[in-house]
DOTOR-35312 format. One line per 3 residues: their letters; for each residue x, y, z of N, C-alpha, C. Coordinates in steps of 0.2 Angstrom, whole numbers, plus 5000, padded with zeros to 4 digits. Layout:
a> X,Y,Z,X,Y,Z,X,Y,Z | ... $
//
This chain:
mne> 5172,4933,4960,5169,4935,4966,5177,4936,4969 | 5177,4942,4971,5185,4945,4975,5187,4942,4978 | 5193,4940,4981,5196,4937,4984,5195,4938,4994 $
afv> 5193,4945,4992,5191,4944,5000,5184,4941,5003 | 5181,4940,4998,5174,4936,5000,5175,4930,5001 | 5173,4925,5006,5171,4920,5008,5164,4917,5007 $
ckl> 5162,4914,5002,5154,4913,5002,5153,4904,5003 | 5149,4902,5007,5147,4895,5009,5142,4895,5010 | 5137,4887,5011,5132,4887,5012,5131,4888,5018 $
spv> 5126,4892,5018,5126,4894,5026,5123,4886,5032 | 5125,4889,5037,5124,4882,5043,5116,4883,5048 | 5114,4887,5043,5107,4889,5047,5101,4884,5046 $
ktl> 5100,4881,5051,5094,4873,5049,5088,4875,5051 | 5088,4880,5054,5081,4883,5054,5082,4890,5053 | 5076,4894,5049,5075,4902,5051,5070,4905,5051 $
avs> 5070,4908,5060,5064,4910,5061,5064,4918,5061 | 5055,4919,5059,5056,4929,5056,5051,4930,5061 | 5050,4935,5063,5047,4938,5069,5040,4941,5065 $
aap> 5034,4942,5067,5030,4948,5066,5031,4952,5062 | 5033,4957,5065,5037,4962,5061,5039,4966,5057 | 5044,4959,5055,5048,4961,5047,5043,4958,5045 $
lre> 5038,4952,5046,5033,4950,5041,5030,4956,5038 | 5026,4959,5043,5023,4965,5040,5025,4970,5040 | 5033,4970,5037,5037,4973,5034,5037,4973,5025 $
lln> 5037,4965,5026,5035,4961,5021,5031,4962,5017 | 5025,4963,5021,5018,4962,5018,5018,4971,5016 | 5018,4975,5019,5015,4981,5016,5018,4983,5009 $
fli> 5027,4976,5008,5029,4978,5002,5027,4977,4998 | 5025,4972,4997,5022,4966,4993,5014,4971,4991 | 5010,4972,4997,5005,4975,4996,5005,4982,4992 $
ygr> 5009,4987,4994,5010,4995,4990,5015,4994,4984 | 5015,4989,4984,5023,4990,4979,5023,4992,4974 | 5014,4991,4972,5013,4996,4963,5013,5005,4963 $
hae> 5012,5005,4972,5011,5013,4973,5020,5015,4977 | 5024,5016,4973,5032,5016,4976,5031,5023,4983 | 5029,5026,4977,5030,5033,4986,5026,5033,4989 $
llt> 5022,5026,4992,5018,5025,4998,5023,5022,5001 | 5028,5019,4999,5035,5014,5002,5039,5018,5007 | 5042,5015,5011,5049,5017,5013,5055,5017,5009 $
era> 5059,5021,5010,5065,5019,5005,5067,5013,5003 | 5067,5009,5009,5071,5002,5006,5065,4997,5003 | 5059,4998,5004,5056,4997,4997,5056,4998,4992 $
rrq> 5055,5005,4992,5057,5007,4986,5060,5003,4979 | 5069,5004,4984,5072,5004,4978,5072,4998,4976 | 5066,4993,4978,5065,4984,4975,5059,4985,4969 $
pvp> 5059,4980,4965,5054,4979,4959,5049,4976,4963 | 5046,4975,4960,5037,4971,4963,5038,4963,4960 | 5039,4960,4964,5042,4951,4963,5034,4949,4957 $
ale> 5031,4946,4954,5027,4944,4947,5025,4936,4952 | 5019,4940,4957,5015,4934,4962,5010,4933,4959 | 5008,4927,4959,5001,4925,4955,4995,4929,4960 $
kip> 4999,4929,4966,4991,4932,4970,4996,4934,4977 | 4996,4940,4979,4998,4946,4983,4997,4943,4989 | 5000,4942,4994,4997,4939,5001,4995,4945,5004 $
vtv> 4994,4945,5008,4990,4950,5011,4988,4949,5019 | 4989,4942,5022,4990,4942,5031,4996,4937,5029 | 4998,4935,5036,5004,4932,5036,5005,4923,5036 $
kel> 4998,4921,5035,4996,4916,5036,4997,4914,5027 | 4993,4916,5022,4995,4918,5017,5002,4918,5014 | 5006,4923,5018,5015,4925,5016,5016,4917,5018 $
knt> 5014,4913,5024,5017,4906,5024,5017,4905,5017 | 5012,4902,5014,5010,4898,5008,5015,4900,5004 | 5015,4907,5002,5019,4910,4997,5027,4909,4998 $
lka> 5030,4909,5004,5038,4907,5006,5038,4901,5007 | 5033,4896,5006,5034,4889,5010,5037,4886,5015 | 5035,4891,5020,5037,4889,5026,5035,4885,5031 $
ekc> 5037,4881,5036,5036,4874,5036,5030,4876,5044 | 5030,4881,5047,5027,4884,5054,5023,4890,5052 | 5018,4892,5055,5015,4898,5060,5014,4897,5066 $
dkn> 5015,4900,5070,5014,4899,5076,5010,4906,5080 | 5007,4906,5086,5000,4910,5086,5002,4917,5085 | 5011,4919,5087,5012,4925,5087,5013,4927,5081 $
gkl> 5010,4925,5073,5014,4928,5068,5022,4925,5066 | 5025,4922,5070,5032,4919,5068,5031,4916,5062 | 5035,4913,5059,5035,4910,5052,5042,4908,5054 $
ffd> 5042,4898,5050,5046,4895,5053,5051,4892,5047 | 5057,4890,5048,5057,4888,5037,5064,4884,5041 | 5062,4879,5036,5067,4872,5038,5073,4873,5033 $
caa> 5078,4876,5032,5083,4878,5028,5086,4871,5025 | 5088,4865,5029,5090,4860,5030,5087,4856,5025 | 5079,4856,5026,5078,4850,5022,5071,4854,5016 $
srd> 5071,4859,5014,5067,4864,5010,5069,4862,5002 | 5064,4862,4999,5069,4863,4991,5064,4869,4989 | 5062,4872,4992,5059,4881,4991,5063,4885,4992 $
qva> 5068,4884,4993,5074,4891,4995,5082,4888,4997 | 5086,4892,4997,5093,4891,4996,5096,4897,5000 | 5100,4893,5006,5105,4899,5008,5111,4899,5010 $
vll> 5113,4905,5007,5119,4905,5009,5124,4909,5014 | 5131,4908,5017,5132,4914,5021,5140,4918,5017 | 5139,4926,5018,5144,4928,5013,5149,4933,5019 $
dnh> 5153,4930,5018,5159,4935,5025,5163,4938,5022 | 5166,4946,5024,5168,4950,5021,5170,4955,5026 | 5178,4951,5027,5181,4953,5033,5180,4958,5038 $
gaq> 5174,4952,5042,5171,4955,5049,5164,4957,5047 | 5160,4956,5040,5155,4957,5043,5151,4952,5039 | 5147,4949,5041,5143,4942,5038,5136,4943,5033 $
fwi> 5134,4944,5031,5127,4943,5027,5124,4936,5028 | 5119,4933,5030,5115,4928,5029,5110,4929,5025 | 5110,4926,5019,5107,4926,5015,5103,4921,5012 $
hyf> 5094,4920,5012,5089,4916,5010,5087,4919,5002 | 5088,4914,4998,5084,4916,4996,5076,4911,4993 | 5071,4914,4991,5065,4908,4990,5062,4909,4984 $
lcg> 5060,4903,4982,5059,4900,4976,5053,4905,4972 | 5050,4909,4978,5047,4913,4974,5048,4920,4971 | 5056,4922,4972,5057,4928,4971,5058,4934,4974 $
igl> 5058,4931,4982,5059,4935,4987,5065,4934,4990 | 5068,4936,4992,5074,4936,4997,5077,4940,5004 | 5077,4938,5007,5080,4941,5015,5088,4939,5016 $
vnl> 5089,4946,5018,5099,4947,5020,5097,4948,5027 | 5102,4946,5033,5103,4948,5038,5109,4948,5041 | 5112,4954,5043,5120,4955,5045,5120,4954,5051 $
sff> 5128,4950,5053,5131,4950,5058,5139,4954,5058 | 5139,4954,5064,5147,4958,5064,5151,4953,5069 | 5157,4949,5067,5160,4947,5070,5168,4948,5066 $
srl> 5173,4946,5071,5181,4947,5068,5183,4943,5062 | 5179,4933,5065,5181,4929,5062,5174,4925,5061 | 5173,4923,5053,5169,4917,5052,5167,4916,5056 $
asa> 5172,4909,5058,5171,4906,5064,5168,4906,5070 | 5167,4912,5073,5166,4915,5081,5154,4916,5078 | 5156,4920,5070,5146,4920,5068,5144,4914,5068 $
ega> 5149,4911,5065,5143,4902,5065,5143,4899,5074 | 5147,4899,5075,5148,4898,5084,5140,4901,5087 | 5142,4908,5084,5134,4910,5088,5128,4909,5087 $
ltn> 5129,4905,5083,5122,4903,5080,5118,4896,5087 | 5112,4899,5089,5108,4895,5095,5104,4888,5091 | 5107,4884,5093,5103,4874,5090,5102,4878,5083 $
qtr> 5109,4880,5078,5109,4882,5072,5102,4886,5068 | 5100,4890,5074,5094,4896,5072,5095,4900,5071 | 5093,4904,5066,5095,4912,5064,5087,4916,5065 $
nvt> 5087,4922,5070,5083,4925,5074,5082,4931,5069 | 5077,4932,5066,5077,4939,5063,5070,4944,5067 | 5070,4948,5071,5067,4951,5074,5063,4959,5074 $
hgs> 5061,4962,5077,5060,4970,5076,5066,4973,5077 | 5069,4971,5082,5075,4972,5084,5080,4973,5080 | 5080,4969,5076,5086,4966,5069,5086,4971,5064 $
ley> 5090,4976,5065,5089,4982,5061,5095,4978,5054 | 5099,4976,5056,5101,4974,5051,5099,4970,5046 | 5092,4970,5043,5090,4964,5039,5087,4969,5035 $
qwf> 5087,4969,5027,5083,4969,5023,5079,4965,5019 | 5072,4966,5016,5069,4960,5011,5072,4961,5002 | 5072,4958,4997,5074,4961,4993,5070,4955,4988 $
the> 5071,4956,4981,5068,4955,4976,5075,4950,4974 | 5072,4942,4967,5077,4942,4964,5074,4936,4959 | 5080,4937,4953,5074,4933,4950,5080,4927,4946 $
lpa> 5081,4922,4951,5085,4918,4949,5083,4912,4948 | 5084,4908,4942,5078,4901,4939,5081,4893,4944 | 5075,4892,4946,5073,4885,4948,5078,4883,4949 $
eff> 5085,4881,4941,5087,4875,4945,5095,4878,4951 | 5093,4883,4952,5096,4886,4959,5093,4882,4964 | 5087,4879,4964,5084,4875,4972,5082,4870,4971 $
ggg> 5079,4867,4977,5081,4859,4976,5085,4855,4979 | 5091,4858,4979,5098,4854,4980,5097,4852,4989 | 5093,4855,4994,5095,4855,4998,5100,4855,5002 $
dei> 5105,4850,5004,5114,4850,5007,5117,4849,5003 | 5114,4848,4997,5118,4844,4992,5120,4848,4985 | 5124,4855,4986,5122,4859,4983,5132,4862,4980 $
ada> 5132,4860,4975,5139,4861,4972,5142,4866,4972 | 5147,4868,4975,5154,4871,4976,5152,4877,4971 | 5151,4876,4963,5152,4881,4959,5145,4884,4960 $
tik> 5141,4882,4963,5130,4883,4963,5133,4889,4968 | 5136,4888,4975,5135,4891,4979,5140,4897,4978 | 5145,4900,4973,5147,4905,4971,5144,4909,4968 $
klg> 5140,4904,4963,5137,4910,4958,5130,4914,4964 | 5127,4907,4967,5124,4913,4973,5126,4921,4976 | 5132,4919,4978,5136,4924,4982,5137,4930,4977 $
dyf> 5141,4928,4969,5140,4932,4966,5135,4935,4963 | 5129,4933,4964,5121,4935,4962,5121,4941,4967 | 5120,4938,4973,5121,4943,4981,5125,4951,4978 $
ier> 5130,4952,4978,5135,4956,4976,5135,4961,4970 | 5132,4958,4965,5132,4961,4958,5125,4963,4958 | 5120,4960,4959,5113,4960,4958,5110,4964,4963 $
vnp> 5110,4961,4969,5104,4965,4973,5110,4969,4980 | 5116,4968,4980,5118,4974,4984,5116,4979,4983 | 5119,4983,4976,5119,4989,4974,5112,4993,4977 $
tlv> 5105,4987,4977,5098,4989,4979,5097,4992,4986 | 5103,4988,4989,5101,4991,4998,5103,4995,5000 | 5097,4998,5008,5100,5002,5009,5104,5003,5015 $
ypy> 5106,5009,5016,5109,5008,5023,5103,5009,5029 | 5103,5002,5035,5099,5002,5038,5094,5005,5042 | 5099,5011,5045,5097,5016,5049,5093,5022,5046 $
siy> 5094,5022,5038,5089,5026,5036,5084,5028,5034 | 5083,5022,5039,5074,5020,5039,5071,5029,5045 | 5077,5028,5049,5074,5034,5053,5075,5042,5050 $
ted> 5079,5042,5047,5080,5049,5043,5078,5048,5035 | 5074,5045,5032,5075,5047,5024,5071,5051,5022 | 5070,5055,5017,5069,5060,5016,5062,5057,5011 $
lki> 5057,5058,5016,5050,5056,5011,5047,5059,5006 | 5043,5055,5001,5042,5057,4995,5035,5061,4997 | 5031,5059,5001,5026,5061,5002,5026,5065,5010 $
kep> 5024,5069,5011,5024,5073,5018,5017,5071,5020 | 5010,5071,5017,5004,5072,5018,5004,5063,5021 | 4998,5062,5027,4997,5056,5029,4995,5051,5025 $
ykf> 4992,5051,5018,4988,5049,5015,4989,5051,5008 | 4988,5048,5003,4989,5047,4996,4983,5045,4991 | 4980,5049,4985,4974,5045,4983,4975,5041,4977 $
vlg> 4980,5034,4977,4980,5031,4971,4977,5031,4967 | 4969,5029,4968,4963,5034,4963,4962,5038,4963 | 4960,5044,4958,4956,5049,4957,4958,5054,4962 $
sle> 4953,5056,4965,4957,5064,4969,4953,5066,4976 | 4952,5069,4978,4949,5072,4984,4946,5078,4983 | 4947,5081,4977,4940,5086,4974,4936,5081,4972 $
rlt> 4936,5076,4966,4930,5072,4965,4928,5071,4968 | 4930,5067,4975,4928,5062,4978,4921,5069,4983 | 4925,5073,4986,4920,5079,4988,4914,5082,4981 $
evl> 4917,5083,4977,4911,5084,4972,4903,5079,4971 | 4907,5074,4970,4901,5067,4971,4897,5067,4978 | 4901,5068,4982,4897,5068,4989,4891,5074,4991 $
vwa> 4897,5079,4987,4891,5085,4988,4886,5083,4982 | 4884,5078,4977,4877,5078,4973,4876,5075,4977 | 4877,5070,4982,4873,5063,4985,4869,5068,4990 $
rfv> 4873,5074,4993,4868,5078,4999,4863,5082,4999 | 4864,5085,4990,4857,5090,4988,4852,5082,4985 | 4855,5078,4983,4850,5072,4982,4846,5069,4987 $
ceg> 4849,5069,4993,4846,5064,4998,4842,5072,5002 | 4843,5074,4999,4836,5081,5002,4832,5081,4999 | 4833,5082,4993,4826,5078,4987,4824,5075,4989 $
lki> 4825,5069,4991,4824,5063,4994,4817,5062,4998 | 4820,5067,5005,4817,5067,5011,4812,5071,5009 | 4812,5076,5003,4807,5080,5005,4803,5077,5000 $
krd> 4802,5074,4994,4796,5068,4990,4794,5066,4995 | 4797,5062,4999,4796,5057,5005,4789,5060,5007 | 4794,5065,5013,4788,5068,5016,4790,5076,5016 $
png> 4783,5080,5012,4786,5088,5011,4785,5090,5018 | 4783,5089,5025,4783,5095,5029,4788,5089,5036 | 4792,5086,5032,4797,5082,5039,4802,5087,5036 $
kty> 4806,5085,5041,4817,5086,5043,4818,5082,5034 | 4822,5090,5032,4826,5089,5027,4833,5088,5029 | 4835,5090,5033,4843,5093,5035,4846,5087,5034 $
vsp> 4851,5084,5032,4857,5079,5030,4863,5083,5033 | 4865,5079,5037,4872,5080,5037,4877,5081,5037 | 4880,5086,5036,4887,5088,5031,4893,5085,5034 $
hmt> 4892,5083,5038,4899,5078,5040,4900,5071,5040 | 4906,5070,5037,4908,5063,5032,4915,5060,5033 | 4917,5055,5036,4922,5050,5036,4924,5048,5031 $
inc> 4929,5048,5029,4933,5043,5024,4938,5038,5027 | 4937,5032,5030,4946,5030,5032,4949,5026,5026 | 4955,5029,5027,4960,5029,5022,4961,5018,5021 $
gnl> 4964,5019,5017,4965,5010,5016,4972,5009,5020 | 4974,5004,5021,4979,5002,5022,4979,4995,5021 | 4985,4992,5025,4989,4985,5024,4982,4978,5026 $
kdm> 4978,4979,5027,4972,4975,5031,4966,4976,5027 | 4965,4984,5026,4957,4987,5024,4959,4991,5018 | 4951,4990,5014,4950,4994,5009,4948,5001,5011 $
ptf> 4948,5008,5005,4948,5014,5007,4939,5012,5013 | 4935,5016,5015,4929,5014,5015,4926,5021,5018 | 4917,5022,5019,4915,5028,5021,4908,5027,5024 $
ehs> 4909,5033,5030,4906,5033,5035,4899,5040,5034 | 4893,5040,5033,4889,5044,5036,4885,5043,5042 | 4886,5048,5046,4880,5043,5054,4875,5042,5054 $
tet> 4871,5045,5048,4864,5045,5047,4859,5042,5040 | 4863,5044,5035,4860,5043,5030,4860,5037,5025 | 4855,5034,5024,4860,5026,5023,4860,5029,5014 $
fvn> 4856,5032,5010,4859,5034,5006,4865,5038,5003 | 4865,5044,5005,4874,5045,5006,4880,5039,5007 | 4876,5034,5010,4882,5029,5014,4883,5024,5009 $
avg> 4877,5022,5003,4878,5019,4997,4882,5022,4992 | 4882,5031,4990,4886,5034,4988,4893,5034,4989 | 4892,5034,4994,4899,5036,4995,4905,5031,4997 $
ala> 4903,5024,4998,4906,5018,4997,4907,5017,4991 | 4904,5018,4985,4904,5019,4978,4910,5024,4976 | 4911,5029,4979,4916,5034,4976,4921,5033,4980 $
vke> 4923,5028,4986,4927,5028,4987,4928,5023,4984 | 4929,5019,4980,4931,5016,4976,4934,5019,4968 | 4932,5023,4967,4934,5029,4961,4939,5032,4963 $
nap> 4937,5035,4971,4944,5038,4973,4946,5036,4979 | 4951,5035,4979,4953,5029,4982,4959,5030,4986 | 4960,5033,4994,4964,5037,4998,4968,5032,5001 $
ytv> 4974,5030,5000,4978,5026,5005,4982,5027,5009 | 4984,5025,5016,4988,5027,5022,4997,5028,5020 | 4998,5032,5020,5005,5034,5019,5009,5029,5023 $
lre> 5016,5024,5021,5017,5021,5028,5024,5023,5032 | 5022,5024,5037,5028,5026,5042,5028,5022,5046 | 5029,5013,5042,5026,5008,5050,5035,5008,5049 $
gfg> 5039,5010,5049,5049,5009,5050,5049,5012,5057 | 5048,5018,5059,5050,5020,5064,5047,5016,5071 | 5039,5016,5068,5035,5014,5072,5035,5008,5075 $
rra> 5038,5001,5068,5038,4997,5071,5044,4995,5074 | 5049,4996,5076,5055,4999,5080,5053,5000,5087 | 5051,5007,5085,5049,5009,5092,5044,5007,5096 $
gge> 5037,5005,5092,5033,4998,5096,5034,4991,5098 | 5038,4989,5096,5041,4983,5096,5036,4979,5093 | 5038,4971,5095,5034,4966,5094,5027,4967,5093 $
syd> 5024,4969,5097,5017,4972,5100,5012,4975,5095 | 5018,4980,5091,5015,4987,5088,5010,4985,5083 | 5005,4987,5084,5001,4985,5077,4997,4989,5073 $
war> 5003,4990,5068,5005,4993,5063,4996,4995,5060 | 4991,4991,5058,4987,4992,5055,4981,4996,5059 | 4982,4996,5064,4978,4999,5071,4977,5006,5073 $
knk> 4985,5005,5072,4990,5015,5075,4989,5018,5068 | 4989,5015,5063,4990,5021,5057,4986,5019,5052 | 4977,5018,5053,4975,5021,5045,4972,5030,5048 $
hri> 4973,5032,5043,4971,5040,5044,4964,5040,5041 | 4962,5044,5044,4953,5049,5042,4953,5052,5040 | 4948,5052,5035,4948,5061,5030,4941,5062,5035 $
fln> 4941,5070,5038,4936,5072,5041,4932,5078,5035 | 4928,5077,5033,4924,5083,5027,4920,5086,5031 | 4917,5092,5031,4912,5095,5032,4909,5098,5026 $
leq> 4904,5099,5023,4901,5097,5016,4898,5107,5017 | 4897,5107,5023,4892,5115,5023,4897,5119,5021 | 4903,5118,5022,4910,5123,5021,4909,5123,5012 $
enk> 4909,5117,5010,4910,5117,5002,4904,5117,4999 | 4896,5119,5003,4890,5119,5000,4885,5128,5002 | 4890,5132,5007,4888,5138,5008,4886,5143,5002 $
dip> 4889,5145,4999,4888,5147,4992,4887,5146,4984 | 4885,5139,4984,4882,5137,4980,4875,5138,4977 | 4873,5140,4972,4866,5144,4970,4860,5139,4971 $
vrl> 4856,5138,4970,4849,5136,4970,4850,5131,4962 | 4851,5133,4956,4850,5130,4950,4856,5125,4953 | 4864,5124,4955,4869,5120,4954,4865,5117,4959 $
kia> 4859,5117,4965,4858,5111,4968,4854,5107,4964 | 4850,5110,4959,4843,5106,4957,4846,5102,4952 | 4851,5106,4950,4856,5100,4943,4861,5095,4945 $
ahg> 4862,5095,4953,4864,5088,4955,4863,5082,4955 | 4855,5082,4954,4852,5075,4952,4853,5073,4946 | 4854,5077,4941,4857,5074,4935,4862,5072,4934 $
rlv> 4867,5078,4938,4874,5076,4938,4877,5067,4940 | 4873,5068,4947,4875,5062,4952,4870,5055,4945 | 4865,5055,4945,4863,5050,4940,4868,5051,4932 $
nwl> 4869,5052,4932,4876,5051,4925,4883,5047,4927 | 4885,5051,4935,4890,5047,4937,4889,5040,4940 | 4882,5039,4941,4879,5031,4944,4881,5028,4937 $
keq> 4879,5030,4932,4877,5025,4927,4884,5024,4924 | 4890,5030,4925,4897,5027,4924,4900,5021,4928 | 4898,5018,4934,4900,5014,4940,4897,5009,4936 $
gee> 4895,5007,4933,4891,5000,4931,4887,4996,4936 | 4885,4989,4936,4880,4986,4940,4879,4989,4944 | 4884,4990,4950,4882,4995,4955,4879,5000,4958 $
ger> 4880,5003,4951,4877,5013,4948,4872,5010,4949 | 4869,5007,4943,4864,5005,4941,4858,5003,4948 | 4862,4998,4951,4857,4997,4959,4854,5002,4962 $
iik> 4859,5007,4964,4857,5013,4968,4851,5018,4962 | 4853,5019,4958,4847,5022,4955,4841,5018,4953 | 4842,5013,4952,4834,5007,4953,4831,5009,4960 $
mwg> 4835,5006,4965,4834,5005,4975,4830,5012,4976 | 4834,5018,4973,4831,5024,4977,4827,5028,4968 | 4825,5025,4968,4820,5029,4961,4823,5035,4956 $
lgn> 4830,5034,4956,4833,5041,4953,4833,5043,4944 | 4829,5037,4942,4827,5037,4937,4822,5041,4935 | 4818,5041,4939,4810,5042,4937,4812,5052,4933 $
//
């Protein structure tokens, strides 16, 4: 370690992380396998090898081994007693890095700027460090520290503390990004959604078949009745809390096929949580305000299709349903498509 750096055991006894930074971590963990959907700060990090990816703050509490989760979704960590994390304070000429390594392979760094290290330590209120939506100078990261670095509590050797500081400088710091770049970064995807499986073209094709077959089923059931099937359909893109879903206002059959089609062709909302989280504050509901919807009008797709292709739609849909396994076979049987 360069002599300009000072690394010591962190004086923080309680780490409190509010809901907004935790949402950012959940986004990173859930979307991590599709890096292009993430903000730059998350794209730079590898996906940790967790047995189960947490999808709620309560599940995240168990992953990070927090002591408490309050009613506002804020996690509290007992840094002094915990055997599942280790924290150090790294000082570099007026900049302090408050570093927390969690046993699960996740880490958190928060910055402060005091001309003297003693002033930074004295600024702690009740030896508590708060990380909130307004703390621009924080970032999550991943690490590969072995278990031997954890479990020491307050009894950590100076050599171990130095190794933890060196690890951050040499391995973690090069992966971090400028905190304010979240406002100006060049997004990899300009569209509000991306299909992580399949494509919009394939999804539309299956839904066109479903609409034609639905018309045929209505004619078969009542030759003199109404056969019109609305061409308007909605795909709710997946996000932090929900898988992609399909909606059709009137037809149960179209809804059944559509629900299966969005599993094969799955669109997810591209994350824009960085600016919104900070602009909206702690009350910003990312999942509610950022669920993108795709509205389809199949009338435009179908207007020039020959009758022979409409007739062929039945066979094509049945073949596709058979490829979907048990769920597809259930639809074929329920609606008598195999006859």
